[in-house]
Structure formats: structure tokens, C-alpha cells
N, CA, C and O atoms as a GROMACS GRO file, in nm:
protein
  548
    1UNK      N    1   2.515  -0.192   1.526
    1UNK     CA    2   2.372  -0.211   1.516
    1UNK      C    3   2.344  -0.358   1.485
    1UNK      O    4   2.405  -0.416   1.395
    2UNK      N    5   2.255  -0.417   1.559
    2UNK     CA    6   2.225  -0.560   1.544
    2UNK      C    7   2.135  -0.584   1.424
    2UNK      O    8   2.046  -0.504   1.394
    3UNK      N    9   2.159  -0.694   1.356
    3UNK     CA   10   2.076  -0.731   1.243
    3UNK      C   11   1.958  -0.814   1.292
    3UNK      O   12   1.971  -0.887   1.390
    4UNK      N   13   1.842  -0.805   1.223
    4UNK     CA   14   1.729  -0.888   1.266
    4UNK      C   15   1.758  -1.035   1.239
    4UNK      O   16   1.831  -1.068   1.145
    5UNK      N   17   1.700  -1.123   1.321
    5UNK     CA   18   1.726  -1.266   1.301
    5UNK      C   19   1.662  -1.314   1.171
    5UNK      O   20   1.562  -1.258   1.127
    6UNK      N   21   1.720  -1.418   1.110
    6UNK     CA   22   1.661  -1.470   0.986
    6UNK      C   23   1.529  -1.540   1.016
    6UNK      O   24   1.506  -1.581   1.130
    7UNK      N   25   1.442  -1.556   0.915
    7UNK     CA   26   1.315  -1.626   0.939
    7UNK      C   27   1.341  -1.773   0.970
    7UNK      O   28   1.443  -1.828   0.928
    8UNK      N   29   1.249  -1.838   1.043
    8UNK     CA   30   1.269  -1.978   1.076
    8UNK      C   31   1.275  -2.065   0.950
    8UNK      O   32   1.222  -2.027   0.845
    9UNK      N   33   1.340  -2.180   0.960
    9UNK     CA   34   1.354  -2.270   0.846
    9UNK      C   35   1.217  -2.321   0.803
    9UNK      O   36   1.131  -2.348   0.887
   10UNK      N   37   1.198  -2.333   0.674
   10UNK     CA   38   1.072  -2.387   0.622
   10UNK      C   39   0.966  -2.282   0.598
   10UNK      O   40   0.855  -2.315   0.558
   11UNK      N   41   0.996  -2.157   0.621
   11UNK     CA   42   0.898  -2.051   0.600
   11UNK      C   43   0.959  -1.947   0.509
   11UNK      O   44   1.071  -1.900   0.531
   12UNK      N   45   0.885  -1.911   0.406
   12UNK     CA   46   0.931  -1.810   0.311
   12UNK      C   47   0.830  -1.697   0.308
   12UNK      O   48   0.710  -1.724   0.304
   13UNK      N   49   0.874  -1.571   0.311
   13UNK     CA   50   0.778  -1.461   0.308
   13UNK      C   51   0.701  -1.459   0.177
   13UNK      O   52   0.749  -1.506   0.074
   14UNK      N   53   0.581  -1.404   0.184
   14UNK     CA   54   0.496  -1.394   0.065
   14UNK      C   55   0.559  -1.298  -0.035
   14UNK      O   56   0.629  -1.206   0.005
   15UNK      N   57   0.534  -1.319  -0.165
   15UNK     CA   58   0.590  -1.227  -0.264
   15UNK      C   59   0.530  -1.088  -0.249
   15UNK      O   60   0.422  -1.071  -0.192
   16UNK      N   61   0.600  -0.989  -0.301
   16UNK     CA   62   0.552  -0.852  -0.292
   16UNK      C   63   0.416  -0.839  -0.360
   16UNK      O   64   0.395  -0.900  -0.465
   17UNK      N   65   0.322  -0.762  -0.300
   17UNK     CA   66   0.188  -0.754  -0.358
   17UNK      C   67   0.184  -0.687  -0.494
   17UNK      O   68   0.086  -0.706  -0.567
   18UNK      N   69   0.283  -0.610  -0.531
   18UNK     CA   70   0.279  -0.540  -0.659
   18UNK      C   71   0.314  -0.628  -0.778
   18UNK      O   72   0.279  -0.593  -0.891
   19UNK      N   73   0.380  -0.741  -0.757
   19UNK     CA   74   0.424  -0.826  -0.868
   19UNK      C   75   0.340  -0.953  -0.869
   19UNK      O   76   0.310  -1.011  -0.765
   20UNK      N   77   0.303  -0.995  -0.990
   20UNK     CA   78   0.227  -1.120  -1.005
   20UNK      C   79   0.324  -1.237  -1.007
   20UNK      O   80   0.437  -1.226  -1.056
   21UNK      N   81   0.279  -1.349  -0.954
   21UNK     CA   82   0.364  -1.468  -0.953
   21UNK      C   83   0.373  -1.526  -1.094
   21UNK      O   84   0.284  -1.501  -1.176
   22UNK      N   85   0.477  -1.602  -1.125
   22UNK     CA   86   0.490  -1.660  -1.259
   22UNK      C   87   0.374  -1.753  -1.293
   22UNK      O   88   0.333  -1.762  -1.409
   23UNK      N   89   0.320  -1.820  -1.193
   23UNK     CA   90   0.206  -1.910  -1.217
   23UNK      C   91   0.086  -1.830  -1.268
   23UNK      O   92   0.016  -1.876  -1.359
   24UNK      N   93   0.061  -1.714  -1.212
   24UNK     CA   94  -0.052  -1.632  -1.255
   24UNK      C   95  -0.030  -1.580  -1.397
   24UNK      O   96  -0.125  -1.572  -1.475
   25UNK      N   97   0.094  -1.545  -1.430
   25UNK     CA   98   0.122  -1.498  -1.566
   25UNK      C   99   0.099  -1.607  -1.670
   25UNK      O  100   0.046  -1.581  -1.777
   26UNK      N  101   0.140  -1.730  -1.639
   26UNK     CA  102   0.119  -1.842  -1.732
   26UNK      C  103  -0.030  -1.868  -1.750
   26UNK      O  104  -0.075  -1.893  -1.862
   27UNK      N  105  -0.106  -1.864  -1.641
   27UNK     CA  106  -0.250  -1.886  -1.650
   27UNK      C  107  -0.315  -1.778  -1.736
   27UNK      O  108  -0.400  -1.809  -1.820
   28UNK      N  109  -0.276  -1.655  -1.718
   28UNK     CA  110  -0.331  -1.546  -1.799
   28UNK      C  111  -0.297  -1.561  -1.946
   28UNK      O  112  -0.380  -1.535  -2.033
   29UNK      N  113  -0.174  -1.602  -1.974
   29UNK     CA  114  -0.133  -1.622  -2.113
   29UNK      C  115  -0.212  -1.735  -2.179
   29UNK      O  116  -0.257  -1.721  -2.293
   30UNK      N  117  -0.229  -1.847  -2.109
   30UNK     CA  118  -0.307  -1.959  -2.164
   30UNK      C  119  -0.451  -1.918  -2.187
   30UNK      O  120  -0.510  -1.950  -2.290
   31UNK      N  121  -0.509  -1.846  -2.092
   31UNK     CA  122  -0.647  -1.800  -2.107
   31UNK      C  123  -0.661  -1.706  -2.226
   31UNK      O  124  -0.759  -1.714  -2.300
   32UNK      N  125  -0.564  -1.616  -2.244
   32UNK     CA  126  -0.570  -1.523  -2.357
   32UNK      C  127  -0.561  -1.598  -2.490
   32UNK      O  128  -0.633  -1.564  -2.585
   33UNK      N  129  -0.475  -1.698  -2.499
   33UNK     CA  130  -0.462  -1.776  -2.622
   33UNK      C  131  -0.592  -1.851  -2.652
   33UNK      O  132  -0.636  -1.854  -2.768
   34UNK      N  133  -0.654  -1.910  -2.552
   34UNK     CA  134  -0.780  -1.983  -2.572
   34UNK      C  135  -0.890  -1.888  -2.619
   34UNK      O  136  -0.965  -1.922  -2.710
   35UNK      N  137  -0.899  -1.770  -2.558
   35UNK     CA  138  -1.002  -1.674  -2.597
   35UNK      C  139  -0.979  -1.627  -2.741
   35UNK      O  140  -1.075  -1.615  -2.818
   36UNK      N  141  -0.854  -1.601  -2.779
   36UNK     CA  142  -0.826  -1.557  -2.916
   36UNK      C  143  -0.861  -1.666  -3.016
   36UNK      O  144  -0.920  -1.638  -3.120
   37UNK      N  145  -0.826  -1.791  -2.987
   37UNK     CA  146  -0.858  -1.901  -3.079
   37UNK      C  147  -1.009  -1.917  -3.094
   37UNK      O  148  -1.059  -1.936  -3.205
   38UNK      N  149  -1.082  -1.908  -2.983
   38UNK     CA  150  -1.228  -1.920  -2.991
   38UNK      C  151  -1.289  -1.804  -3.068
   38UNK      O  152  -1.382  -1.823  -3.147
   39UNK      N  153  -1.238  -1.683  -3.046
   39UNK     CA  154  -1.293  -1.567  -3.116
   39UNK      C  155  -1.267  -1.578  -3.266
   39UNK      O  156  -1.355  -1.549  -3.347
   40UNK      N  157  -1.146  -1.618  -3.304
   40UNK     CA  158  -1.114  -1.633  -3.446
   40UNK      C  159  -1.200  -1.741  -3.510
   40UNK      O  160  -1.247  -1.725  -3.622
   41UNK      N  161  -1.221  -1.852  -3.439
   41UNK     CA  162  -1.303  -1.960  -3.496
   41UNK      C  163  -1.448  -1.918  -3.510
   41UNK      O  164  -1.513  -1.954  -3.608
   42UNK      N  165  -1.502  -1.842  -3.415
   42UNK     CA  166  -1.640  -1.794  -3.425
   42UNK      C  167  -1.654  -1.698  -3.543
   42UNK      O  168  -1.751  -1.706  -3.618
   43UNK      N  169  -1.558  -1.608  -3.560
   43UNK     CA  170  -1.564  -1.514  -3.672
   43UNK      C  171  -1.551  -1.588  -3.805
   43UNK      O  172  -1.622  -1.556  -3.900
   44UNK      N  173  -1.463  -1.686  -3.812
   44UNK     CA  174  -1.445  -1.761  -3.937
   44UNK      C  175  -1.570  -1.839  -3.973
   44UNK      O  176  -1.609  -1.843  -4.090
   45UNK      N  177  -1.633  -1.902  -3.874
   45UNK     CA  178  -1.754  -1.980  -3.903
   45UNK      C  179  -1.873  -1.890  -3.934
   45UNK      O  180  -1.961  -1.929  -4.010
   46UNK      N  181  -1.877  -1.770  -3.875
   46UNK     CA  182  -1.989  -1.680  -3.906
   46UNK      C  183  -1.974  -1.621  -4.046
   46UNK      O  184  -2.074  -1.594  -4.112
   47UNK      N  185  -1.850  -1.600  -4.093
   47UNK     CA  186  -1.830  -1.548  -4.228
   47UNK      C  187  -1.858  -1.654  -4.335
   47UNK      O  188  -1.881  -1.621  -4.451
   48UNK      N  189  -1.855  -1.782  -4.294
   48UNK     CA  190  -1.877  -1.888  -4.391
   48UNK      C  191  -2.022  -1.894  -4.438
   48UNK      O  192  -2.051  -1.944  -4.546
   49UNK      N  193  -2.112  -1.842  -4.357
   49UNK     CA  194  -2.254  -1.838  -4.398
   49UNK      C  195  -2.323  -1.971  -4.382
   49UNK      O  196  -2.290  -2.049  -4.293
   50UNK      N  197  -2.419  -1.997  -4.469
   50UNK     CA  198  -2.502  -2.116  -4.456
   50UNK      C  199  -2.436  -2.240  -4.513
   50UNK      O  200  -2.491  -2.350  -4.501
   51UNK      N  201  -2.322  -2.226  -4.575
   51UNK     CA  202  -2.257  -2.342  -4.635
   51UNK      C  203  -2.174  -2.420  -4.534
   51UNK      O  204  -2.103  -2.514  -4.571
   52UNK      N  205  -2.183  -2.382  -4.406
   52UNK     CA  206  -2.105  -2.452  -4.304
   52UNK      C  207  -2.160  -2.591  -4.282
   52UNK      O  208  -2.273  -2.622  -4.317
   53UNK      N  209  -2.078  -2.673  -4.224
   53UNK     CA  210  -2.115  -2.811  -4.197
   53UNK      C  211  -2.226  -2.814  -4.091
   53UNK      O  212  -2.230  -2.727  -4.005
   54UNK      N  213  -2.314  -2.912  -4.097
   54UNK     CA  214  -2.431  -2.919  -4.008
   54UNK      C  215  -2.391  -2.937  -3.861
   54UNK      O  216  -2.462  -2.891  -3.772
   55UNK      N  217  -2.278  -3.002  -3.835
   55UNK     CA  218  -2.236  -3.028  -3.698
   55UNK      C  219  -2.201  -2.899  -3.625
   55UNK      O  220  -2.209  -2.892  -3.503
   56UNK      N  221  -2.161  -2.795  -3.700
   56UNK     CA  222  -2.125  -2.669  -3.636
   56UNK      C  223  -2.243  -2.604  -3.567
   56UNK      O  224  -2.224  -2.516  -3.483
   57UNK      N  225  -2.364  -2.643  -3.599
   57UNK     CA  226  -2.482  -2.592  -3.527
   57UNK      C  227  -2.484  -2.638  -3.383
   57UNK      O  228  -2.545  -2.572  -3.298
   58UNK      N  229  -2.418  -2.750  -3.354
   58UNK     CA  230  -2.413  -2.801  -3.217
   58UNK      C  231  -2.288  -2.755  -3.143
   58UNK      O  232  -2.264  -2.799  -3.030
   59UNK      N  233  -2.209  -2.669  -3.202
   59UNK     CA  234  -2.084  -2.624  -3.141
   59UNK      C  235  -2.103  -2.558  -3.004
   59UNK      O  236  -2.021  -2.582  -2.916
   60UNK      N  237  -2.209  -2.476  -2.982
   60UNK     CA  238  -2.224  -2.417  -2.848
   60UNK      C  239  -2.241  -2.522  -2.740
   60UNK      O  240  -2.197  -2.501  -2.626
   61UNK      N  241  -2.304  -2.635  -2.771
   61UNK     CA  242  -2.324  -2.738  -2.669
   61UNK      C  243  -2.194  -2.808  -2.633
   61UNK      O  244  -2.182  -2.866  -2.525
   62UNK      N  245  -2.097  -2.802  -2.723
   62UNK     CA  246  -1.966  -2.860  -2.696
   62UNK      C  247  -1.872  -2.755  -2.637
   62UNK      O  248  -1.792  -2.784  -2.548
   63UNK      N  249  -1.882  -2.634  -2.687
   63UNK     CA  250  -1.787  -2.528  -2.651
   63UNK      C  251  -1.813  -2.471  -2.511
   63UNK      O  252  -1.718  -2.445  -2.437
   64UNK      N  253  -1.940  -2.452  -2.475
   64UNK     CA  254  -1.972  -2.388  -2.346
   64UNK      C  255  -1.923  -2.473  -2.228
   64UNK      O  256  -1.858  -2.418  -2.139
   65UNK      N  257  -1.950  -2.606  -2.223
   65UNK     CA  258  -1.893  -2.683  -2.110
   65UNK      C  259  -1.741  -2.682  -2.110
   65UNK      O  260  -1.679  -2.681  -2.004
   66UNK      N  261  -1.680  -2.682  -2.228
   66UNK     CA  262  -1.535  -2.676  -2.237
   66UNK      C  263  -1.483  -2.546  -2.177
   66UNK      O  264  -1.382  -2.545  -2.106
   67UNK      N  265  -1.552  -2.436  -2.205
   67UNK     CA  266  -1.512  -2.306  -2.148
   67UNK      C  267  -1.527  -2.306  -1.996
   67UNK      O  268  -1.442  -2.252  -1.926
   68UNK      N  269  -1.635  -2.367  -1.944
   68UNK     CA  270  -1.654  -2.374  -1.799
   68UNK      C  271  -1.541  -2.454  -1.733
   68UNK      O  272  -1.495  -2.418  -1.625
   69UNK      N  273  -1.499  -2.560  -1.797
   69UNK     CA  274  -1.389  -2.640  -1.742
   69UNK      C  275  -1.260  -2.558  -1.741
   69UNK      O  276  -1.186  -2.560  -1.643
   70UNK      N  277  -1.233  -2.486  -1.848
   70UNK     CA  278  -1.112  -2.402  -1.855
   70UNK      C  279  -1.117  -2.293  -1.748
   70UNK      O  280  -1.018  -2.269  -1.680
   71UNK      N  281  -1.232  -2.228  -1.734
   71UNK     CA  282  -1.245  -2.121  -1.633
   71UNK      C  283  -1.227  -2.179  -1.493
   71UNK      O  284  -1.161  -2.117  -1.408
   72UNK      N  285  -1.284  -2.297  -1.466
   72UNK     CA  286  -1.270  -2.359  -1.335
   72UNK      C  287  -1.124  -2.392  -1.305
   72UNK      O  288  -1.077  -2.371  -1.194
   73UNK      N  289  -1.052  -2.443  -1.404
   73UNK     CA  290  -0.910  -2.475  -1.385
   73UNK      C  291  -0.829  -2.348  -1.358
   73UNK      O  292  -0.741  -2.348  -1.272
   74UNK      N  293  -0.859  -2.241  -1.431
   74UNK     CA  294  -0.787  -2.115  -1.412
   74UNK      C  295  -0.812  -2.060  -1.272
   74UNK      O  296  -0.719  -2.014  -1.205
   75UNK      N  297  -0.937  -2.064  -1.227
   75UNK     CA  298  -0.969  -2.013  -1.092
   75UNK      C  299  -0.900  -2.098  -0.986
   75UNK      O  300  -0.846  -2.044  -0.890
   76UNK      N  301  -0.902  -2.229  -1.002
   76UNK     CA  302  -0.838  -2.317  -0.904
   76UNK      C  303  -0.688  -2.292  -0.897
   76UNK      O  304  -0.631  -2.286  -0.788
   77UNK      N  305  -0.623  -2.278  -1.012
   77UNK     CA  306  -0.479  -2.256  -1.011
   77UNK      C  307  -0.442  -2.118  -0.957
   77UNK      O  308  -0.342  -2.104  -0.887
   78UNK      N  309  -0.522  -2.018  -0.989
   78UNK     CA  310  -0.488  -1.884  -0.940
   78UNK      C  311  -0.512  -1.872  -0.790
   78UNK      O  312  -0.437  -1.802  -0.722
   79UNK      N  313  -0.615  -1.939  -0.736
   79UNK     CA  314  -0.637  -1.933  -0.592
   79UNK      C  315  -0.529  -2.011  -0.518
   79UNK      O  316  -0.490  -1.975  -0.407
   80UNK      N  317  -0.480  -2.119  -0.579
   80UNK     CA  318  -0.373  -2.196  -0.515
   80UNK      C  319  -0.242  -2.118  -0.516
   80UNK      O  320  -0.162  -2.130  -0.422
   81UNK      N  321  -0.219  -2.038  -0.619
   81UNK     CA  322  -0.093  -1.964  -0.625
   81UNK      C  323  -0.094  -1.842  -0.534
   81UNK      O  324   0.012  -1.794  -0.495
   82UNK      N  325  -0.212  -1.791  -0.499
   82UNK     CA  326  -0.218  -1.672  -0.414
   82UNK      C  327  -0.238  -1.707  -0.268
   82UNK      O  328  -0.264  -1.618  -0.186
   83UNK      N  329  -0.226  -1.834  -0.232
   83UNK     CA  330  -0.244  -1.874  -0.094
   83UNK      C  331  -0.130  -1.819  -0.010
   83UNK      O  332  -0.014  -1.826  -0.050
   84UNK      N  333  -0.162  -1.765   0.106
   84UNK     CA  334  -0.062  -1.705   0.194
   84UNK      C  335   0.010  -1.813   0.272
   84UNK      O  336  -0.050  -1.913   0.313
   85UNK      N  337   0.139  -1.793   0.291
   85UNK     CA  338   0.215  -1.886   0.374
   85UNK      C  339   0.228  -1.825   0.512
   85UNK      O  340   0.254  -1.705   0.526
   86UNK      N  341   0.211  -1.907   0.613
   86UNK     CA  342   0.225  -1.860   0.750
   86UNK      C  343   0.342  -1.934   0.814
   86UNK      O  344   0.374  -2.046   0.774
   87UNK      N  345   0.405  -1.872   0.911
   87UNK     CA  346   0.518  -1.938   0.975
   87UNK      C  347   0.470  -2.058   1.057
   87UNK      O  348   0.354  -2.061   1.098
   88UNK      N  349   0.556  -2.154   1.081
   88UNK     CA  350   0.516  -2.269   1.161
   88UNK      C  351   0.494  -2.228   1.306
   88UNK      O  352   0.546  -2.126   1.351
   89UNK      N  353   0.416  -2.306   1.380
   89UNK     CA  354   0.394  -2.272   1.521
   89UNK      C  355   0.523  -2.285   1.601
   89UNK      O  356   0.613  -2.359   1.561
   90UNK      N  357   0.532  -2.215   1.712
   90UNK     CA  358   0.653  -2.226   1.793
   90UNK      C  359   0.664  -2.366   1.854
   90UNK      O  360   0.563  -2.434   1.869
   91UNK      N  361   0.784  -2.407   1.888
   91UNK     CA  362   0.799  -2.541   1.948
   91UNK      C  363   0.731  -2.548   2.084
   91UNK      O  364   0.720  -2.449   2.155
   92UNK      N  365   0.686  -2.668   2.118
   92UNK     CA  366   0.619  -2.689   2.246
   92UNK      C  367   0.723  -2.690   2.356
   92UNK      O  368   0.825  -2.759   2.347
   93UNK      N  369   0.698  -2.612   2.460
   93UNK     CA  370   0.790  -2.606   2.574
   93UNK      C  371   0.771  -2.730   2.661
   93UNK      O  372   0.659  -2.762   2.702
   94UNK      N  373   0.880  -2.798   2.689
   94UNK     CA  374   0.874  -2.915   2.775
   94UNK      C  375   0.878  -2.870   2.921
   94UNK      O  376   0.938  -2.767   2.952
   95UNK      N  377   0.815  -2.946   3.010
   95UNK     CA  378   0.820  -2.907   3.152
   95UNK      C  379   0.963  -2.913   3.205
   95UNK      O  380   1.043  -2.997   3.163
   96UNK      N  381   0.993  -2.825   3.296
   96UNK     CA  382   1.128  -2.816   3.350
   96UNK      C  383   1.157  -2.926   3.453
   96UNK      O  384   1.273  -2.960   3.475
   97UNK      N  385   1.054  -2.980   3.515
   97UNK     CA  386   1.072  -3.085   3.616
   97UNK      C  387   1.010  -3.213   3.563
   97UNK      O  388   0.919  -3.207   3.480
   98UNK      N  389   1.056  -3.327   3.608
   98UNK     CA  390   0.995  -3.450   3.561
   98UNK      C  391   0.851  -3.461   3.609
   98UNK      O  392   0.814  -3.412   3.715
   99UNK      N  393   0.769  -3.527   3.526
   99UNK     CA  394   0.629  -3.543   3.562
   99UNK      C  395   0.617  -3.640   3.678
   99UNK      O  396   0.706  -3.721   3.703
  100UNK      N  397   0.506  -3.631   3.748
  100UNK     CA  398   0.482  -3.720   3.862
  100UNK      C  399   0.455  -3.640   3.987
  100UNK      O  400   0.433  -3.519   3.982
  101UNK      N  401   0.458  -3.708   4.098
  101UNK     CA  402   0.430  -3.646   4.227
  101UNK      C  403   0.548  -3.559   4.269
  101UNK      O  404   0.663  -3.603   4.268
  102UNK      N  405   0.519  -3.436   4.306
  102UNK     CA  406   0.622  -3.343   4.350
  102UNK      C  407   0.639  -3.355   4.502
  102UNK      O  408   0.542  -3.372   4.576
  103UNK      N  409   0.761  -3.345   4.544
  103UNK     CA  410   0.787  -3.350   4.688
  103UNK      C  411   0.758  -3.217   4.755
  103UNK      O  412   0.731  -3.119   4.686
  104UNK      N  413   0.762  -3.211   4.886
  104UNK     CA  414   0.736  -3.086   4.957
  104UNK      C  415   0.847  -2.983   4.929
  104UNK      O  416   0.964  -3.019   4.913
  105UNK      N  417   0.808  -2.857   4.924
  105UNK     CA  418   0.900  -2.749   4.897
  105UNK      C  419   0.923  -2.672   5.026
  105UNK      O  420   0.827  -2.637   5.095
  106UNK      N  421   1.048  -2.646   5.058
  106UNK     CA  422   1.079  -2.570   5.179
  106UNK      C  423   1.048  -2.423   5.154
  106UNK      O  424   1.098  -2.363   5.058
  107UNK      N  425   0.966  -2.364   5.242
  107UNK     CA  426   0.929  -2.223   5.229
  107UNK      C  427   1.012  -2.141   5.326
  107UNK      O  428   1.039  -2.182   5.439
  108UNK      N  429   1.052  -2.022   5.280
  108UNK     CA  430   1.122  -1.931   5.369
  108UNK      C  431   1.083  -1.789   5.333
  108UNK      O  432   1.050  -1.759   5.218
  109UNK      N  433   1.087  -1.702   5.430
  109UNK     CA  434   1.050  -1.562   5.413
  109UNK      C  435   1.156  -1.492   5.327
  109UNK      O  436   1.276  -1.513   5.348
  110UNK      N  437   1.114  -1.410   5.230
  110UNK     CA  438   1.212  -1.338   5.149
  110UNK      C  439   1.286  -1.230   5.227
  110UNK      O  440   1.393  -1.186   5.185
  111UNK      N  441   1.230  -1.186   5.342
  111UNK     CA  442   1.294  -1.081   5.423
  111UNK      C  443   1.399  -1.139   5.518
  111UNK      O  444   1.515  -1.100   5.516
  112UNK      N  445   1.353  -1.234   5.602
  112UNK     CA  446   1.443  -1.282   5.708
  112UNK      C  447   1.482  -1.428   5.692
  112UNK      O  448   1.573  -1.474   5.760
  113UNK      N  449   1.416  -1.503   5.606
  113UNK     CA  450   1.448  -1.644   5.586
  113UNK      C  451   1.376  -1.736   5.681
  113UNK      O  452   1.400  -1.857   5.678
  114UNK      N  453   1.289  -1.684   5.765
  114UNK     CA  454   1.216  -1.767   5.861
  114UNK      C  455   1.103  -1.845   5.796
  114UNK      O  456   1.060  -1.813   5.685
  115UNK      N  457   1.054  -1.948   5.866
  115UNK     CA  458   0.944  -2.027   5.810
  115UNK      C  459   0.810  -1.956   5.830
  115UNK      O  460   0.793  -1.881   5.926
  116UNK      N  461   0.715  -1.977   5.740
  116UNK     CA  462   0.583  -1.916   5.757
  116UNK      C  463   0.500  -1.996   5.857
  116UNK      O  464   0.518  -2.117   5.873
  117UNK      N  465   0.408  -1.927   5.925
  117UNK     CA  466   0.321  -1.996   6.021
  117UNK      C  467   0.205  -2.064   5.949
  117UNK      O  468   0.174  -2.180   5.978
  118UNK      N  469   0.143  -1.995   5.858
  118UNK     CA  470   0.030  -2.056   5.785
  118UNK      C  471   0.026  -2.000   5.643
  118UNK      O  472   0.077  -1.892   5.614
  119UNK      N  473  -0.038  -2.078   5.554
  119UNK     CA  474  -0.059  -2.037   5.415
  119UNK      C  475  -0.209  -2.039   5.392
  119UNK      O  476  -0.273  -2.142   5.413
  120UNK      N  477  -0.265  -1.926   5.349
  120UNK     CA  478  -0.411  -1.923   5.326
  120UNK      C  479  -0.446  -1.987   5.192
  120UNK      O  480  -0.359  -2.032   5.118
  121UNK      N  481  -0.576  -1.990   5.162
  121UNK     CA  482  -0.624  -2.059   5.041
  121UNK      C  483  -0.582  -1.989   4.912
  121UNK      O  484  -0.592  -2.048   4.805
  122UNK      N  485  -0.536  -1.865   4.920
  122UNK     CA  486  -0.492  -1.791   4.802
  122UNK      C  487  -0.342  -1.806   4.778
  122UNK      O  488  -0.290  -1.750   4.682
  123UNK      N  489  -0.272  -1.880   4.862
  123UNK     CA  490  -0.129  -1.901   4.846
  123UNK      C  491  -0.044  -1.791   4.906
  123UNK      O  492   0.071  -1.774   4.867
  124UNK      N  493  -0.098  -1.716   5.002
  124UNK     CA  494  -0.022  -1.609   5.068
  124UNK      C  495   0.017  -1.658   5.208
  124UNK      O  496  -0.069  -1.695   5.288
  125UNK      N  497   0.148  -1.658   5.235
  125UNK     CA  498   0.199  -1.704   5.364
  125UNK      C  499   0.238  -1.584   5.450
  125UNK      O  500   0.269  -1.477   5.399
  126UNK      N  501   0.236  -1.605   5.582
  126UNK     CA  502   0.276  -1.502   5.677
  126UNK      C  503   0.397  -1.553   5.755
  126UNK      O  504   0.394  -1.664   5.810
  127UNK      N  505   0.502  -1.473   5.760
  127UNK     CA  506   0.624  -1.512   5.830
  127UNK      C  507   0.600  -1.510   5.981
  127UNK      O  508   0.533  -1.420   6.033
  128UNK      N  509   0.656  -1.611   6.052
  128UNK     CA  510   0.635  -1.619   6.197
  128UNK      C  511   0.725  -1.521   6.273
  128UNK      O  512   0.694  -1.488   6.388
  129UNK      N  513   0.834  -1.474   6.213
  129UNK     CA  514   0.926  -1.384   6.282
  129UNK      C  515   0.896  -1.238   6.254
  129UNK      O  516   0.878  -1.160   6.348
  130UNK      N  517   0.891  -1.198   6.126
  130UNK     CA  518   0.878  -1.056   6.095
  130UNK      C  519   0.738  -1.017   6.051
  130UNK      O  520   0.710  -0.898   6.036
  131UNK      N  521   0.648  -1.114   6.030
  131UNK     CA  522   0.511  -1.082   5.992
  131UNK      C  523   0.492  -1.044   5.845
  131UNK      O  524   0.385  -0.997   5.807
  132UNK      N  525   0.594  -1.064   5.763
  132UNK     CA  526   0.584  -1.031   5.621
  132UNK      C  527   0.492  -1.130   5.552
  132UNK      O  528   0.497  -1.251   5.577
  133UNK      N  529   0.408  -1.077   5.465
  133UNK     CA  530   0.321  -1.164   5.384
  133UNK      C  531   0.383  -1.177   5.245
  133UNK      O  532   0.423  -1.077   5.185
  134UNK      N  533   0.390  -1.300   5.194
  134UNK     CA  534   0.448  -1.322   5.062
  134UNK      C  535   0.373  -1.434   4.990
  134UNK      O  536   0.309  -1.519   5.051
  135UNK      N  537   0.385  -1.429   4.859
  135UNK     CA  538   0.316  -1.525   4.773
  135UNK      C  539   0.398  -1.653   4.765
  135UNK      O  540   0.519  -1.650   4.740
  136UNK      N  541   0.331  -1.767   4.787
  136UNK     CA  542   0.401  -1.895   4.790
  136UNK      C  543   0.412  -1.955   4.651
  136UNK      O  544   0.513  -2.019   4.619
  137UNK      N  545   0.313  -1.936   4.568
  137UNK     CA  546   0.311  -2.002   4.436
  137UNK      C  547   0.427  -1.959   4.357
  137UNK      O  548   0.444  -2.003   4.243
   0.00000   0.00000   0.00000
């Protein structure tokens, strides 16, 4: 039994859909740590009551843009890690004959080898001996 050919060089199959890539796991772990730190800090500052420092009143104006930047980075990294890889295009076939003006081609009937009398505009020739019609192209 023949084995299937190996994939072309430079192309790797996509990972199995059931398993997450290591990049996605790291992003999730970093996001979870950031969320836990923010939640703990919000709870700690809310338990402190009115004796908190005055600057903490402006914390949402600093924290919200920071969260948007973190979310944007996570989305960008996760979309980059889930990008599908496609195989490279096949190589370009080179012409079999040199480019330039082609010389005349000798035509002969596939039945008897005789020359055709005429070739119509569709490329169909008629043999002068046996009357066979054949395609010239």
C-alpha cells in the first residue's frame, strides 16, 4: 500500500481544532491575572471607605483606557495566533518550446498519413486520400 506524499516544504498543517495553541493559553493567563489584580484592588479601595487618598477618585479615568489597551492587545494576539496557514501556490509551468515565431508544422492524417486538403476556421482538416476529418490544434 502506497503512503501519501509528504506536504510541500514551507507549509505546516493547522493545529487540531480541539486544542488551544500555547500563545492563546498565555494570553488567557495574563488576562486572568490582570482581572484578578484589578478586582482585588477595587475591593480593597472600596473597603477603605472615605479615608482613601483623593487621587483614587480619578482611578477610573486612568484604569479604563488601560483596560482597553490590554483588551486590544489580547484580541490582536489571539487573532494572529488563529490565522490559518495555506499551502504555497504551485510552481509556474514553463513553456515547452522556446518563445518566438513558430515554424510550419507538417500535418498528416491519423488514419493513412496523407496530407490534408484544407483546414477550416475551427481547426478541422480533411484528408485528401481517405476523407477523414481530424482536429489540427
